[in-house]
C-alpha positions in Angstrom: 31.4 7.3 -33.1 28.3 5.1 -33.2 25.8 5.3 -30.3 26.3 1.6 -29.5 30.1 2.1 -29.3 29.7 5.1 -27.0 27.3 3.2 -24.7 29.7 0.2 -24.6 32.7 2.4 -23.9 30.9 4.3 -21.1 29.6 1.1 -19.5 33.0 -0.5 -19.6 34.6 2.5 -17.9 32.0 2.6 -15.2 32.1 -1.1 -14.1 35.9 -1.0 -14.1 36.0 2.1 -12.0 37.8 4.1 -14.7 37.0 7.6 -13.7 39.2 9.4 -16.3 37.8 7.1 -19.0 34.2 7.8 -18.1 34.8 11.5 -18.1 36.5 11.3 -21.5 33.4 9.8 -23.0 31.3 12.7 -21.7 33.8 15.3 -22.8 33.7 13.8 -26.3 29.9 14.3 -26.4 30.1 17.8 -24.9 32.8 18.8 -27.5 30.3 17.6 -30.1 27.7 20.0 -28.7 25.5 17.2 -27.3 23.0 18.8 -24.9 23.2 17.9 -21.3 19.6 16.6 -21.3 20.5 14.2 -24.1 23.5 12.9 -22.3 21.3 12.2 -19.3 18.5 10.5 -21.3 20.5 8.8 -24.0 23.7 7.8 -22.2 23.2 7.8 -18.5 19.7 6.4 -18.3 20.1 3.4 -20.7 23.5 2.6 -19.1 22.0 2.7 -15.6 19.1 0.4 -16.7 21.6 -2.0 -18.1 23.6 -2.0 -14.9 20.4 -2.5 -12.8 19.3 -5.4 -15.0 22.7 -7.2 -14.7 22.8 -6.6 -11.0 19.3 -7.8 -10.4 19.9 -11.0 -12.4 23.2 -11.7 -10.6 25.2 -11.2 -13.7 27.5 -8.5 -12.3 29.9 -8.7 -9.4 29.2 -6.5 -6.4 32.4 -4.6 -6.9 31.5 -3.7 -10.5 28.1 -2.5 -9.4 29.6 -0.3 -6.7 32.2 1.1 -9.0 29.5 1.9 -11.6 26.8 3.4 -9.3 29.2 5.5 -7.2 30.9 6.9 -10.3 27.7 7.5 -12.2 26.3 9.5 -9.2 29.3 11.8 -9.3 28.8 12.3 -13.1 25.1 13.0 -12.7 25.9 15.6 -10.1 28.3 17.3 -12.5 25.9 17.1 -15.5 23.2 19.0 -13.5 25.3 22.1 -13.7 25.2 22.0 -17.5 21.4 21.9 -17.7 19.9 25.2 -18.9 17.2 26.4 -16.5 13.7 27.3 -17.7 11.5 30.0 -16.1 9.9 28.9 -12.8 6.5 27.2 -13.1 5.3 27.9 -9.5 4.9 24.1 -9.3 6.4 22.1 -6.5 7.5 18.5 -6.9 8.5 16.0 -4.2 10.5 13.0 -5.4 10.8 9.6 -3.7 12.7 6.6 -4.9 13.5 3.0 -4.0 16.2 2.2 -1.5 19.0 1.0 -3.8 21.8 3.3 -4.9 20.9 2.8 -8.6 17.3 3.7 -8.0 18.3 6.9 -6.2 20.5 7.9 -9.2 17.5 7.5 -11.5 15.4 9.7 -9.1 18.2 12.3 -9.1 18.1 12.4 -12.9 14.3 13.1 -12.7 14.9 15.7 -10.0 17.5 17.5 -12.2 15.4 17.4 -15.3 12.3 18.7 -13.5 14.2 21.5 -11.9 15.7 22.5 -15.2 12.2 22.5 -16.6 11.0 25.0 -14.1 9.7 23.0 -11.2 10.7 23.6 -7.6 12.1 20.2 -6.5 12.4 18.5 -3.1 14.3 15.2 -3.5 13.9 12.8 -0.6 15.3 9.6 -2.2 14.4 6.4 -0.5 13.8 5.1 3.1 11.6 8.0 4.4 8.7 6.9 6.7 5.2 7.3 5.3 4.0 9.6 8.0 7.0 11.9 7.5 6.3 12.0 3.7 2.6 12.8 4.3 3.5 15.6 6.7 6.1 17.1 4.4 3.7 17.0 1.4 1.2 18.9 3.5 3.7 21.4 4.8 5.0 22.1 1.3 1.5 22.1 -0.3 3.1 20.1 -3.1 1.6 19.9 -6.5 3.4 16.7 -7.7 4.5 13.6 -5.9 7.0 11.7 -8.1 7.8 8.1 -7.2 10.6 7.0 -9.5 12.6 3.8 -9.5 10.6 1.9 -6.8 11.7 -1.7 -6.2 9.3 -4.6 -5.6 9.7 -4.4 -1.9 8.6 -0.8 -1.7 5.4 -1.1 -3.8 3.2 -1.9 -0.7 4.6 1.3 0.9 3.8 3.2 -2.3 0.3 1.9 -2.6 -0.5 2.6 1.1 1.0 6.1 0.7 -1.3 6.9 -2.2 -4.3 5.4 -0.5 -3.6 7.4 2.7 -3.2 10.7 0.8 -6.6 10.2 -0.8 -8.3 8.9 2.4 -7.3 11.8 4.6 -7.8 14.4 1.8 -4.2 15.6 2.0 -3.1 17.8 -0.8 -6.3 17.6 -2.8 -4.6 19.0 -5.9 -1.7 16.6 -5.7 -0.8 14.6 -8.9 1.0 11.3 -8.3 3.5 10.4 -11.0 5.5 7.2 -11.2 8.1 5.6 -13.4 11.2 3.5 -13.8 12.1 0.5 -11.6 9.4 -2.0 -10.9 6.8 0.1 -12.9 8.7 -0.6 -16.1 8.7 -4.4 -15.5 5.2 -4.9 -14.2 2.7 -3.7 -16.9 -0.4 -2.0 -15.4 1.1 -1.7 -11.9 1.1 2.1 -12.0 -2.7 2.2 -12.6 -3.4 -0.5 -10.0 -1.7 1.4 -7.2 -3.6 4.6 -8.1 -1.0 6.7 -9.9 -2.3 9.6 -12.1 0.6 9.5 -14.6 3.5 7.1 -15.4 6.4 6.9 -17.8 9.4 4.6 -18.5 12.3 7.0 -18.2 13.1 10.4 -16.7 12.8 12.4 -19.9 9.4 10.9 -20.8 8.2 11.4 -17.2 8.9 15.1 -17.5 7.2 15.3 -20.9 4.0 13.5 -19.7 3.8 15.7 -16.6 3.9 18.8 -18.9 1.4 17.4 -21.4 -1.1 16.3 -18.8 -0.7 18.6 -15.8 -4.4 18.2 -14.6 -4.9 14.5 -15.1 -6.2 12.8 -12.0 -7.6 9.3 -11.4 -11.2 9.5 -10.4 -12.3 7.8 -7.1 -14.2 5.2 -9.2 -11.0 4.4 -11.1 -9.0 4.1 -7.9 -11.6 1.8 -6.4 -11.5 -0.5 -9.5 -7.7 -0.4 -9.2 -7.8 -1.5 -5.6 -10.1 -4.4 -6.3 -8.0 -5.4 -9.4 -4.6 -5.3 -7.6 -5.9 -7.4 -4.7 -5.8 -10.5 -7.0 -3.0 -9.6 -9.5 -0.4 -7.3 -8.0 1.4 -10.0 -6.0 1.8 -12.1 -9.1 3.1 -9.2 -11.1 5.6 -8.2 -8.5 6.9 -11.8 -8.2 7.3 -12.0 -12.0 9.0 -8.6 -12.2 11.3 -8.8 -9.2 
């Protein structure tokens, strides 16, 4: 079956709440020896993006969005058990997301792929207060802070969190990585808020974290970013929302 046909069949089963139908699509791929990581990155992720775009543009009924996101979360949970686990890296990653259900699902995919790749993962999701995040990052002595799937309304929180971490010198070796959500729709936003790494989807984010484990923005780069975003970030967020 062609990839486009599989995506369409899966999307249709999700928005209609067809649980057996959606599992049948996945079973077909598993029977064809498709790796779990490929199912996450080539089926779940593009379908989730499509659902998010339709919902954001008021082109999907609320009931279809609820059917799709609740069912997909269950399927992502099940797929995690099929991911082969690499040796531990002794690297700890904390993952935050936007508040919406669909954003948290994207963050969960990142969490599952990172854990399978050898990271020790703490997945917070969305809605955690800034001071609690900072405290937990310090308590855990985290190596990576991953902010995936942020929505426009959470960008100021993300920017302030990054600035605060640098201003108080918390977790001096911490690498801030972002992707998905608003960062995919607003070009240059990741740099403007001071992120060290960014990528468009969960699989690419894992890859870039492994390829550039030591990359950090310099203080000069962050200063330039702060000045730059003061005049342009609001415009970008409005256009991408």
